[in-house]
C-alpha positions in Angstrom: -19.8 -38.4 -141.8 -22.6 -39.9 -139.7 -25.4 -37.9 -138.3 -26.7 -38.4 -134.7 -30.3 -38.2 -133.4 -31.0 -38.1 -129.7 -34.1 -39.9 -128.3 -36.0 -38.1 -125.5 -35.1 -41.1 -123.4 -31.3 -40.7 -124.0 -31.5 -36.9 -123.1 -33.3 -37.3 -119.8 -30.9 -40.3 -119.0 -27.8 -38.0 -119.6 -29.4 -35.3 -117.5 -29.4 -37.6 -114.6 -25.7 -38.5 -114.9 -22.8 -37.0 -113.2 -21.6 -33.9 -115.1 -18.1 -35.3 -115.8 -19.8 -38.3 -117.5 -22.1 -36.2 -119.5 -19.2 -34.1 -120.7 -17.3 -37.3 -121.8 -20.4 -38.4 -123.7 -20.5 -35.1 -125.5 -16.8 -35.4 -126.4 -17.4 -38.8 -127.9 -19.9 -37.4 -130.4 -17.2 -36.3 -133.0 -15.6 -39.6 -132.9 -18.9 -41.3 -133.3 -19.7 -39.2 -136.3 -16.6 -40.0 -138.1 -16.6 -43.7 -137.4 -19.1 -45.4 -135.1 -16.7 -48.4 -134.7 -13.5 -46.5 -134.0 -11.4 -48.8 -131.6 -11.5 -45.9 -129.0 -15.1 -46.2 -128.5 -15.2 -49.9 -127.9 -18.4 -50.2 -129.8 -20.0 -53.6 -130.1 -23.2 -55.1 -131.4 -25.5 -56.3 -128.6 -26.9 -59.9 -128.4 -30.0 -61.7 -127.3 -33.0 -59.6 -126.6 -31.0 -56.5 -127.5 -30.0 -57.7 -130.9 -30.0 -54.9 -133.7 -28.6 -52.4 -130.9 -25.0 -51.4 -130.4 -23.3 -50.0 -127.4 -20.1 -47.9 -126.8 -18.0 -47.1 -123.7 -17.8 -43.9 -121.9 -15.1 -44.0 -119.5 -14.7 -47.5 -117.8 -18.1 -47.9 -116.4 -20.7 -46.0 -118.6 -22.2 -47.2 -121.9 -24.5 -45.6 -124.5 -26.8 -47.7 -126.5 -27.6 -46.7 -130.0 -29.1 -48.2 -133.3 -28.6 -47.3 -137.0 -31.8 -45.7 -138.5 -30.0 -45.9 -142.0 -26.5 -46.3 -143.2 -25.5 -42.8 -142.0 -27.9 -42.0 -139.2 -27.6 -43.2 -135.6 -30.2 -42.9 -132.9 -28.8 -42.6 -129.4 -31.2 -44.4 -127.1 -29.9 -44.6 -123.6 -26.8 -43.7 -121.4 -26.5 -45.5 -118.1 -23.9 -47.1 -115.8 -23.0 -50.7 -117.2 -24.5 -52.4 -114.4 -28.0 -51.1 -115.3 -28.0 -50.6 -119.0 -28.4 -54.1 -120.3 -31.5 -54.9 -118.0 
């Protein structure tokens, strides 16, 4: 089982989101802990300047960016609408 660490930036970004999206993010944690690359998360490695980071979907339009601190610990960095997250 993986452990999840939340950055201050992630926590403040979630507070700015609609409550329904924040609940969906919270509901994804159990799945993320058991398998970060479960197909239901649609997790993928990022490229270019974001190499070394990963993202997973929350609903259709929101993404959470994260990275691995070690083999079993993930740092959640940011949650945002997909149009803004990769900028």
